N, C-alpha and C positions, 0 to 999 in steps of 0.2 A: 169253320173251315179248318182243315188239317193239311199239313204238308204230307206228301206220300213218301214212303220209304223207297230207297233205291238200293239195289243189290250192289255188290262190289264191282260188278261189270258196268255200273252206271245206268242200267236199264231200270225204268220205273216199274214198280209193282203196285197193284191196286187191290190188295187184300190186307195190307197193314198200313195204318195211318197213325202218325204221331205229330207232336209239336202243334197242339191246337192253338188257334189264335185267341180263343176265349179261355181264361184261366179256370173256369168252373166246368169245363168239358173234361172227360176222361183223358189221361195223358197218352194213352194208346188204345187203338181199336184194331182187333184182328178178326177177320171173317173166316169161319169154318163151315164146311158143308159135307154131307155124305154124298155119294155118287147120285147125281140127279137122274131120274127115270126118263126125262124128256130129251136128254142130250146124249150124243155119242161121244164118249171120252176115249182118248188114245190109251192103250195099255201102259201101265206104269206112270200115268200122270199123277202129279201131286197137287195140281191146281185145276179148278173148274171155273168156266165163266158163269156169271150169274145173269140169267135173262132179265133184262131191264129195258127201260126206254132208251132211245138213241142218245139222250143227253149224258148218260153215264154208261155207255156201251162197254167200257173197258173194265168195269168192276168184276172182280173175281174173288174166289175163296180158296183157302187151303183145303184140299180134299182129304177127308178122313175115311178110313174103311169103317164098316158097320160097328165093329167092336169099339174102336176109338170114338166114333160119333156118339154111340149110346153111353159110353163111359163119361165122355165130356158133358153130354147133356144131363146126365144124372148128378153131376157135380156143379151145376150152375145155380146161381142165386140171382134174383132180380132185385136190384137196388135202384130206387128212383126211376124205375122203368127201363133200366139198362141191365142186360144179362151179363153177369160176371162169372168166370170160371173160378171156383174156390181153389186155394193153393193145393189142397189134397189131390185135385184132379189136374191142375196145371202142371205140377211137377212131372207126372208121367208123359204129358204132351211134350214138355221141354226135353225130357230124356230121349224120347223118340226122335225129336228134331236133331238132337246132338248126335245120336247114332247115325241118322241119315247123312248129316254133314260130314262126319268122320268117314263114313263109307264112300261118299262122293269124292272126298279129298284123296282117299286111298286109291280110287279109280282114276285119278289124274284130272279130275274136274277142278275148275277154278273155284275154290272156296276160301273165303277170308277167314284166317285163323281167329280173328276177333269174334266172329259169329259163333264159332265152336266154343271158344272160351266163355262167351257171354251166356250161352245156354247152361253150361256147367255151373258157372258162378251164380246164375239166377236160381238154379235148383238148390245149391248149398245155402243161399240166403233165404229162400222161401221155406226151407226145412225148419227154420227157426220159428215159423208161424204155426207149426203143427203141434197139437197136443201130444205129449208123450204116451198117453193112453189110447190114442186114436188107432183105429185099424180101418183100412180102405179095401173093401172087396173089389176085385176087378176081373175082367175077362182074362183067360189064360194068355192070349196074345199080348195084351198090355202088360201083364205080370212078367212074361218072358222078356219083353223089351226092357222093363224096369230092372230085372235081374241082370241082364247083360250090361246095362249102363253101370249099375253098382259094382259088378265084378270088374269091369274095365277100369273104373276109377280106383278101386282097391288095389289093382295091380300096377297102376300108374305111379308117376312121381308124387312125392309128398305135396300136399296143397297147403299154401300159406293162408290159414283161416283168418289170421289177424288182418291181412291185407283186404279181406272181404268184409271186415267189420264184425267178424265172429270171434269174440275174445275168450269165451269160456268153454269152447269145445274144440277137440282135435278133429281132423278129417275122418279118422277112424270112428270116433264117437258119432259123428253126423251120419256116416254111412250105415252104422249099426242101427241108429235111430230110424233111418229110412227103411232099412230092411225089416225092422219090426212093424212099422206102420203099414207097409205094403205086403206083409206076411211072406217075406222071401227068406228062405233058409239057405244057409250056405256058407 
């Protein structure tokens, strides 16, 4: 069993689950989906219901467009029967989530600044898992979002990397490393 995550509004969400009661379960599970063919989805929706039995009728998934869905799927690895998104493919997902949260906050929506900061910090920490020689091909839409994320961070205030547990690299070095891996010039 998992506790389910709550938004800053206090409303329960049923696409992200954390804090498992069993220590050998994954620490977090997030559900992703492309637009289902069998359901009508409101324009600009970012979540979709998952058709299931009545027992778990509230289950949903984070809705990905075709580019992000195929990109994410291409970066999955199955470990002990569980699909895991590799860090190379998780970073662009988190960058897109960060961009969406920043945009929502700029539009006046209630967004917890901790959520924005967490995605950025996760990306910087995950970058340490990437091989310096890796390159990750991606659809243009994903690459464009990743470039926007990196450019925004580069223009922002200095990031205290030591507070993130990153002792041997500056934020500029990490951003350059990510730009090389995702083949973003600029």
